[in-house]
N, C-alpha and C positions, 0 to 999 in steps of 0.2 A: 667721117673719120675724125678725131683729135690730132693734136700735134705729134710728129712721130716720138719725141724725146718724150713726151708726156705718156705716149703711149707705151713705149717700152718700159717707162718706171711702172707704171699700172699693171702692166703684163708681168713682170718680176712681182711686184706685191700680191699679186692674184693667185701666182703661182706658190708663194712661200704661204699664204693663207690656206691655200689646198693644200699642201704639205702637210700643214699641221693640223689639219681635220684630220687628213690620212692620220696622222700618228697619233691624235686624239682617240680615233678609233680603233685603231692598232693596239693603243694601251687598253681602252677597254676590253679587246676581246684577249689579248694576251694576259690581263690580269682581270679576268672577269670577278670571281671572286672577291678581291679588295676591292673591286670598284664597286661591286652590290653593297658589301657591308660597309663601306664609307658613303655611299648614299643613303643606307637604312638610318646609319647614326645620324646624319645630318639631318634626314627627316624627320627623326623621333625627338631629336632636339628642337626642330623647329617647332612641331606639333606641340610641343609641352610649354614652349615660349608662347606660342599662338594662345592657346587656352589660356594660360595665364595671363594674356595681357590685352586678350582680345575685346576692344569696344567699340561703340559707334556714335559719333557726333551728330545727334540728331536736331541742330539748332539750325533751322532752315536761312537765318539770318546770314549763314556764313556761304551760302552757295556764292555771293557774289563778290566781287574786289573789294574790300573798306575802301580804297583811293577812288573810287567811282566817285563823280559830284553828287549826284542824287544818295549815295551811300552817308557818305560825310554830311549831307544836309539831313538824313534821316536818324545818323547817331547823334546828332546834337540836338534833335526835337526829343528822341528818345533819353538822353540824358536829363533833359529839363521836363519830360512829361513820362516818366518810364510807367504809368499804371495802364498805360492804352495797349502796351503790347503782349500779345500772346494770352488774351482774354477769353473767358468764356462768358458767354451770354445765355443768362435763361428767359424764355419768352412764356409769360403766364397770359392767360385770358379766361377769367369765370362765366360764369352763367349770368353773372351780373356784377355790379361795380363793386359791392360790399365781399363777395366773395374775390375775387379778383385781389381787392386791398389785403384782405385777412391772408390769403395765400402767400402775397410778397412780404408780408410781415413777419409769418411765421417760418418763411424759407430764410429770410434774411439774418432773421435772429438764429437760426440754427448755423448757417455758418459762419457768423459773426463769432460763434462760440467755438470753433475749429480755427482758430489762426494758423495751427501747424501745416494744415493744407488748403486755406486760401487766406493769401497776405492782404487782400485788399477786396471789399465787398461795396458797390456802391448801387443806389437804387436811383436813375433818373428821374426828377419829381417827386422824391419819396421824401419822408420826414416831416416833422411839425411843420417846420418852416414854409414850405407848399401848402400843408393843411391850413395854415392861419392865414396866407398872403394870396392865395390862389386866386381869388377874386381880381385880385388887382393886374391880372393879366389879362383879363377881358376887355372886350373893347367896352367904352361907356354907354353905347347901346345895348350891348349884351349885358351888362353889369345892371342896367336899370330894369331890363324886361324881368330878369332874375328876382332883382327886388318888390317887382310888382305881384311876381307869384308869391312869394313870401308873406308880402302883406296880406293878399287874400287868403293864404293858409293860415294867418296868426292865430286864428281863436284854434285851430286843430291842434297845431305846435304848441299854443300854450296847454291846453286840455292834456297831452300826450305826454309832455314835459314832465309835468306834476304826477301823472300817474302811469308810466311806461309798461302798461301789464294789460293783459287780455281782460281782467276785469274792469280796468280803467277804460279800454278801448269799447266794452260792452255797454258801460254807463254812458260813455260819451256817446255813441250811437242812439241810443235810447232816449237821451236829452235830446238831441238834435232831429230826431223823427220825431218827438213830442211837439218842440217849436214849429215844426214843419206843419203838424197838422192842426195845432191850435191857432198859431199866428203868421201862418205861411213864411217862416224863416226857413231860407235854404242855406245851407252849411256846404262851402265849396268842395268839389271833389267827392260828394257823398256816394256817386256812383260806381267811381274808380275805387272806392274802400269795398263798398257790396262785392263787387268783382273779384276783387284780389281776395277778400277772407273766403269766399265761395271757392276759389281757386286753392285755396290752402286746405280747407275741408276735404274738398273732392280728390287732393293729392293724398291727405292724410287717409282716408279712408280707402284709397287706392294703393296704399304702399309705394308711393312715388314721392321723390324728393319737391320741396317747392319750400321759397322763404317769398313772403311779401315785399316788394320792392318800395319800401316807405321814402326810399329817396326821390322816388316819382311822386307818390303819394301827397308829401308834403310842400308839392310845388315847386322846391327849389331845383332837383334835379342835379345836384352836385355832379352826379355819374357822367352826364353830358359834355362837361367841362374838361374833361382829362380824355386822353387816350383810352382806345377799347384795351389795347395791350399795354403791360406793364412788363418793363426790364430789370433785371438783376446783371450788372455786370461784374464779373470775378476775374480777379488776379490770382491764378491758382499758383501753389508748390509746382516747380519745374525739377525734374531729374532729369539733364542731358546725359547722362550715362546711361540711361534706359534707352532702348529702342522708341519707347511711348513716352516721352516725358511727362506728358499731363495725365498719364494712364490714371494713376494712382486718385489724383483727385476729380477725376471724372467720375471714378467708380465711388467714393465716398460722397458725391453730390446724388448721385443715382439712388446712392443707400438712404439719404436724407427725403429724396421725393418719395421715394416708398416708405418709408417711416412717415412722414407725415401726411400720408395720403394726397396726393397732390397728381391728380390723374384725372383723366377725363369721367372715369366712373363715378367719381366724387365731385364732377361740377368744374374742375378745372384744367382747360387743356395746357399743355406744359411742351414746350421745345426748345430744347440746347443745342448752340451753335457758338459760333466766333473762333477765332483764329486757331486755338488751342485745339478747339474739338475737331476741325477739319482736317488740322495735323495730325491730330490721333487718329482718326478715320481714315485716311491716304496710310499713313505707316502700319496701321493694321492691315489694311491691303495689300499694300506693299510687299510685307513681309510675309504674310499668307501666300500670295502669287508666287514670291521668289520661291519658297518651300516647294510649292506644286510645281512651278516652272523647271528647279533643281530637279526634283525626282523625275519628270517629264524627259528631261533633257539626257541625264545619264539613261534612263530604259530605253531611247529610241537611241542613243549612242551606242548603247550594246549591239542592240537589233543591227544597227548599219555597219558597225564594223564588222561583225559575223557574217554578213553577207559579202560586204568587201571582201573582208582578208582570209575567209574560210578555213580560219586554222583557229585552234583553241590558244595555242603558246603567241601566236600574233596578236589575238584580242587580248590577251592576258597583259603582255608586256606593253601594249599602247594604253591600257586603261590604269595599270599600276603604275606606268610612268607619268602619265595625267593627273592621278591622285597626289602622287608625291611631288609633281611640280605645283600644285594648288596650295599644299601646305606651306612648301618652300616660300612662294611667293607672298601669302599671307602673314609669315613670320617677318618678310622680309620689308612688308609695307608697314608693319606695324613697328618693327625696330626703326628704322630710315624716317618714316613719315608720322606715324603716330595713329591714332586712333581714325577708322575708316569714316565717312561720311555717308550719306543718303544716296549720295549718287555714285560713289567709288567701289560701294559693297556690289554694284552689278557687273565688275571684274571677272567675278565667281563664272557667270552663265559664259560670258565673253571668254574666257581662258578655256572654259570646255569644249566652245563652238570652234574657237580658232587653233588651240594647242593640239587638238587631236589632228590638224592637218599633216604636220610635220610627220608625226608618227606612223600616216596612213601612205604618205608618201615612200617613206623610208621601207616601211614594211613591204609595198606592193614590187618596190624596186629591187629589193632584196630576195622577194620571192620568184620576180622575173630573172635575174642570176641564177639563183638555184636552179630555177627549171630549164634554162641553157646548159644546164652541167657543172657548171662552176662549185668547186667545195665551199665549205663554210666560209674559212677564213679571206679566202681570194675573192667570193662574192659580196664579202664586206667591202674589201679594199676598191672592188669595181663601184658598186654603190656610193662610197664615198668621192671617188673620181667623178664619177658622173652625176652625183646629186649633191654632194657636198656644197658647193658651191651656190647651187641653186637654193638649195636649202637656208644656206648662210644668209643668204641676199634677201630670200620672202622674207626672213623672221625680222632683219634689221629694217627692210622696209616696213612692214607691220609695225615694227616699233617706232619707227619715224611717225606713221601715221598716226600712232596715240601719243606720242612724243610734242606731236603737234600742238596739243590744248594746254601744254605747258605754259607759253607765253601770253595767254590771253588772260582775260578779265574775269572769265567765268570760275570764281577761286572752286566750286564743286567740281568742276570736271578737270581741273589742274591734277587733283589726287586721283583721279580715274585714268589721266593720259599718263602718268608717273608708273604706279604699278600696272597698269597693262599692258605698257611699253617695255616695262622689264620683265613682265611674264612671258612676252613672246622670248627674249633672250634666254630666261629660263628652259620654257618650252624645249628650244632649241638646244641647249646642254643638256636635257634628258635626252634626248632624242638622238645624241651623238655619243652617250655615254651608256645611260642607262641599259638602252635596246639593244647596242652591241653587247653588251656583256650579259645580259638576261637571253639571248637568242645564242650566246656561246654556250651558256650551261645547258639550254634545251633548243638544240639546232633543230633545222630542217633538212631534209634531205631530197635527193632530186626525184627519187621512185615515189616517195610520198605527197610531193608535192605533184607529179603528174598524178597521182590516182585521185587526188582530192581537186585536181584545177578545174574551177570553172569558166568558160569561155564567155567573160562578160561583154566582152565587145560585140559578139555577135546579136547580142538584144538589145544593143544602141542603135536604132534607124539611121540615125541622122550622121552617127559615125560611119557604119559598116555599109549597109544594104545602099544608101545614096551618100557615096561618097562624097565629102564637101567639094573638094578639087575638080568635079566635073558640074557644080553649080556656083563656083565663085561669083562668076561675075554677076547671075541675078541674084545672089545672095547681098553683093555690095550696092548693087543697084537698088534693091530692097531697103537695104537700111541706108540709103540716100536718102529714098522718100519719106521713111519713117522718123530721119530725123528732121527734115521740115516741118512735116508735121507735129513733131514733138515741141519745136522750137515754141509756139504760141501757147501750146498749153503751160510749156513751164514757167513761161513769163507771168501767168495768172496764177502761180501758186500762192498758199497764205500762209500766214505764221501766228498760230493761236498763243498769245502770252499768258492768257488765264489759268492759271492751275487750278481754278476751281473746276476746270473742264476735264482736268485730270484725277478727279476722286469719283468714288462711284454714285452717280445720280442718286440711288436710293439711299443712301446715306439719310440718319435723321440730321445731321448738321447740316449737309448741302440742300437737302427739303427746304429746313427752317430758312436757311440764309438766303435761297434764291426767294421765298417769300416775301422776307424782309426786303430784298434787293427790286424787288418789281415796285415797290411803292419809295417814291424821294424821300417821301418823309421819315421812313424808318430803313432807309438805304445805308447798310453798314459801309459801302464804300463811300467815303467823304476824307478831302482834302484838307490837309493842315498846314497852317504857316507860324513858323514862331517869329516874332516882332520884340523890337528892343522893350516896350513898354505898353500899357492900355490905351493909351492915345494914338500910337503907332498903328496897333491892332485896330481900334474903332475907324481910322482914315482907310486902311486897306479895306475894310470889311464895306464900306461904304462903295469904292469903286469897285470891288467883287459882285456886290448885289446889283450893277449895271449887265451883267454878262447876263445873256440868253438863255446861257445853260446851267445857271446859278440860281437854286429856290432862295436860298438865304444864307447869310454869313455870319455866323454867331461868335462872340467875345463875350468875356463876363461883363460888358456893360450890357449885353442883348438881355439882361436878367433884371434890369433895374425898369419897372413897369415906366410906361409913359402916362400922362394925363393923373397923375397920383392924386393931386390935389380933388381934381373932379371925382373921381372914383371915391376916394376916402369921404368924402362928403356925402356920397350916397350911402355907404357902409354906415357911417355914423347915425343917419335917420333911422336904418335899419335897425340899429343898436338901441333906439330909445322903443321903436316898437316891439323887440324881441330882444331883451336883454340877453347878452352871449353866457352869463355866468347862470341862468336859469337852463340853461340846455347842457352843461358839463357838470351838472350834478349827479344823472343814475349812469353809476357803472356798469352795472349787468341785471338781467330780468331776475326779478323774485319768485318765488314757488307761488302758484297760484295760490288766493285765500279759499276759505271751504265754502264761500258762496258764490264761487265764478259759475257754476252750474246754475243756480239759480237767476242769476243775472242774466247768464246767456237763454236761460227761457225764457225773462221779462221780454231779453231784445227780440225772439222768436216772435211776441205778442206784437211787438210794435211794430217787427216788419210786414207782419199779418194784415195789421190795420193799414200802413203804407202803401202796400200792395192792392186792397182792396179799394183806398180812395183814388189813387193814382192809375190803378188800371194795368192794361197790356200797353197802352199807347204810349206812356213815357218810358224812358231807361231807367228810371230811380223805381217805377213800379215795376217793371219787369226782373230787375236786380234783386229788390227787395223779395218778391216771390220766390226767386231760384233760391235765394241764402237761405231764406225761412225753412224751404221744404230740407236742404240739406243740414242745418243746424238741428233741424228738428229729429233728423235720422241718427245723427251723430249722439246727441243727447238720449235717444231712447237707446241707442247701443252702448253709447260708452259714457254718458252722463255721470256716472257713479266712479269712473275709473281715473283715479287720479295721474296713473301714468299717463293717460290718453289726453287728460287736460295739459298736462306740462308739454307733451308733444305738440297739440294744436297751438298754447301759446307760444312754442319756440318757431313754428313756424309763420305764424301771425305776427307775432313782436318781435322776434329775434334778430332783425336787422335795425330796431326801431333805437336803442340804445347808441350804436355807434352811428347811426346819422344825424341822431339829434346832437352828437360830441363833434361830428364832423361840422353841423351847420354852426355851433356854436362856435368852433375854432375859426371856421371862415368867416364869420363876423367879428372876430376879435382882431382883423386886420390892421398892421400899423404900417409906417413910411419905410418904405425899402431903399438901402443904399448898400455900396459896395461893402461896409463894413458889415452890414445884419446878414449879407448873405452867407448861406452855411459854408463851413471851411471845406467840407469836401467838393463843393462846387467850386468856389474860387480857385481849389489845388487844381481845378482840371482846366482852368484857364489863365492862371498867372502863378508863374514859377516862382520858387523861391529868392531867386537872384532878380526878379522884377519883370522878366520876359514873360510876352503875355502870348497868347495863343488865338488863331482867328481860326475857326471849323465853318468849312465851307461846305455846304448842303447840295448836291445835283438836283437839278429840275426834271434831268431826263433817267430812263431807265438804263443802269450800267451793266445790265447782264449781257448786252452784247459788246464784242469789242469796239466795234467802228464807234458807238456812243462815247464808251471810255476814252478812248484818245480824243475824240471832239471835246469831251469834257476836261482833260489834263490840258490838254495844248490851248484852249481857251483860258486856263486859268494862268497857265505858266506864262501866257503875254502880261498878261496883269503883274505878276509876281511869280519871277523864274525860281525864286527860293522855296516852292512850296514843296511838300511832303504828303505822307500819308499812302495807302496802300494803293488807290487807285495810279498815283507817281510811281511808285515802285514797281508797280504791274507793267505800266507802259514804257518808262524808261528801262527797267530792267530786261524786258522782251527785247529791245532796242539792242541793249549792252548785249543779251545772249546771241541774239541771230550775228551781231559784230563781230562776236567770240568765235563763232563756228566758220564764218565766212572767213574770217584770218586762220583759223585751224585748217580749213579747207586750201587755201592759197598757201600757206606753209609746208602742208603735208605734199600737196602737188610740186612745190618747189624742189623740197627738202629729196623727195624720192625721187625725182628726175635726174635731180646732181649725182644721187647716191648710183641710181643706174647707168647714169653717161659714166660715171670712173672707172664702174664696176664691168661694165660691156664695151665701154668706150668705143662707141657707134651711135652716132645720131640717130640712124636708120633702125636699130633696134629698141632704142627708146622711144621711138615714135609710135613702134610697133606694139609695144606694150602700152604705153600712154593712151593712144587713140581708141582700144575699145572700152577703156575706164572712162575716159570722159564721155564716149557716148552712153555707157550704162549709168553715169549719174544724169545725162540729160534725158535717157527714157525713164529713169527713176523716178525724178521730178516730174515730169508728163503723167507718168500713171498715177502718181499719188492725186494728181490734179483728177484725172481722169474717174478714179475709185471712189473721189470725194475724200480722201485724207489728206490732212492738212499737217504742217509740222508744227509741232508742240515742243515743249522744254525737254520732255523726255524723249522724242524720237530726233529731234536737229543731229544728233549726235551721226545719224545715218550717212551721211555725205562724206566726212573724214573716215569713219570706219569701209567704207564702200571701196574707196582709193586702198586701204592697207590691204585689205580681203583681194581686192581685183589685181593687184602687182604681186601679190605672192603666189597666184595661180598663173597669171601670165608669164611669170618667170619661169615657172618650172618646162612650159612649153616652149619658149622662144628660147632658153638656153638648152634643151636639148635639139630642136633644129638646128641651134649653132655648131653643134657638136657634130651637124654632118647626116642628120636622119631626116630626108625630106617629106613634104607635108603627107604624102601617101602613106609612108611607112610608119611615119609619128603618130599617126591617128591608130595605126594598131598596135601599138605598144601600152605600157601600163601605165604612162604618165598622163595621158587624157582621162583615164579612167579614176587615176587615183585624184586627181581635180577633181571629176565628178563625183566620187565619195567622199572627197574633204568637204566639197559643197553640199553635198546632202546631209553629212554628220551637221555642218554649221547651221544649217537649214533647220535641221531637227531641233536646236538648239534657241535660235530664234522663234521659231514657230512655237515654240512651248511657251515663251513668252506670250504669243499671240491669242493665247486664250486664258490668261489671266483675269482674275476678276478685276483687277486694279486696273482702270483706264489708261494710265500712263503707260504701265509696263505692257500692257496688251497695243498700245499705240507703238510702242517702239520695236515689239516683236512684228508685229506687221509692216510697219516701214523695212527693218531690216531684211525680213524673208522677202517682201518684195525685190527690195535691192538686191541683195544674193541671187535670187532666180534670174534677176537679169543680167546681172553679172555673170554667172554660168552661161547664159545663153551668147553673151558676147564674147567670152573667154572662148567656149567649145568650139563657135560657130563663126562670127565675126572675125576672131584673130587668126584662126586658120587658112580663112579667105583671103585674109592680108598677106599672109606668109606667102601665098602662091605667087602673090606679085613680084616677090623677089625670089622665085624659084625659077630655074633656069627649063627645067624639064620635068614636072612632076610625073612621078612612075604610079600607076593604078596597081601594078603587079605586086607592088611590096603589099597590099592587103591579102593577097592570096598567099604571099610567102609566108606573112607572120602567120596567117590562118593556120597554113600547113606544118608551121614547127613545132 
């Protein structure tokens, strides 16, 4: 026990609180009409205010305190380079490079025409600069190989650039075959041209898409010098007052993709991902999951309330009070705190699950008193005397478990703590005012109670058929063994800090993101460092590239090609052989001339001659024979059809003008300096203030948390000021984990002190806290056993477990302190109220477990598991512990209670 003087003071304070609770309930009984009218008016005003001011702040960057060191670094970086935040990334890959590039050009042009929806559109490696200077980024050896291929194809390039049409091609082939037959001169790449033209003919006759890949046939093959995939990085307009800030921009983007026919059916595979898309997909599933969970929760709550209370008036009173309390809490939160965030909106489900507990405790105790013959007003007084203190202590303890979030650095959870903690006090107030007033106007009588009384206790085997006090020592021995087995499991528990794992894996944004993440060259997870200037950036990049986890470190200087003099010399030699201006002239295909069919017929004759001379022994002979046969079929069927001739020219020659232009641009390369780099590129690596960015690319696959931690830690050793998504995830995860460890510790200490002050007994505090600590240990071990990891969504479970468990334990311990021994206690309404309170709360959490959103589902699974374990510890372990402090437990109490 505590000091006598302090004990007397606390006893007097407890007596005053008890009298005031009795006075409050008595007021509600005596002035029932006025109490209900007052509460109804307050609820109506709160509803009007909530509807008019309801909003949700969906900016996920506000989830953690901005005072954290890595947050400060991230804010400084975002200030210098704001274009990298909340982007949409469109990934395009066509059947060939021409189609891919055309798709990128069309979509980027369409997006730039809509600045109200898309603030910035950036195409990595796109634009005229890279078309002109792309060859300079090759190694000298690769550039020389390219030059050799272009030299071999020079005759073909020269003739086609002079007449890039089907007529010109047929004339070129007829001439080449003629020279082959008469002089034995071989035109390089003739077999490839035969094959490609034959494929175009076959595709047209079969109605299938195909375009001749002139980039390959001309020998340069520029398509192989760039990535197969192209990207468009978009900074969308965001509306943080909407639950899905990027939804409007994403809808506009998808409208554009549809209008431009950018899809697999038209030869272009498109994927949409990026931070804004991932957030939108998570917000969408969260909102849908929350709506389903809310409806399921209310349905299960009503069913369980009917089973538990067996009275329409009791069920109605609890539900109406619950709804009114939620409205009052919502209005309070909007007025005193402001907009909800993505975490604090979860208070609604928590309030339904936890707030109903007080109503169940009150109603079952009231029913018990009425059943024992007390008139309504006396029953209310007995309920308040016997239960009021326990209710108040349980509510304050639950509130403390939520308020424990407030001092932490997890800003997103601070609001949830404030709102949910206050909601417990509002729920208590509604239980002590609204319920007594409601039941006064619609009271129960003992006769109706006896007629409808359902003997719940006889259907709980562990409490009645096998009384706990008969097996207390066996129970405590089993719990001891279970505790020893749980410790090693609990020590191996893990924390998943990656929010990607909390989004539906079937969502397009996640699938595309994970595919990019698997390839370090396209990995979206990169580390950035803000340095004072370009020289400092280059020095840091050199150090970073020595790390085994780093593939490369990019700065603006990385885009200055090396060995430019040597490469420009090679290009200049090519310019003499293939003048660039001669390739830049053709703009588009001209309609076929009237003699195109005649020239194609001449080509058939030449092909027959070549096939006859070469025979089947050579590739040219076989290719010529096949092409001649298909071309003859085409001319016989569609030779007089101008539209068919135009379609064939498009298939055969459609990509040629663009490829000639691309080659002409590539042969126009000029020296590259920092000043000649595109502004859009410089702005991504050099800020207006002169600060320079270093972009560090991982060498390892960051889809696994362990690899991400390794990558981040290795870079931070070289540069402690590094930022970027991997740093935010790793250090943010550490901050969140630390915040909840801190919240759990605060909740334990504050609730223990509260219980000590209220109960004035170290023994009773230990009796309450020991089952909770065991439940916490068993929960962590069970999650490990079932393969459930803690994550950013469900780590709230431990502080909540303490608040829930304390409330349940208080009801039993307080009634035991009032002189009801364990044998009698297990036959009263108290454990049954705890049981049904737990079930109703479990229904709320279980409804989240079936959500489509993985984050909400993981929270529901963890909370359901924790609550089930808490109930077992409270209803089995706690009574067994109570027996250690009971001198002579009386089993006959059960029979007496059943017979009464």
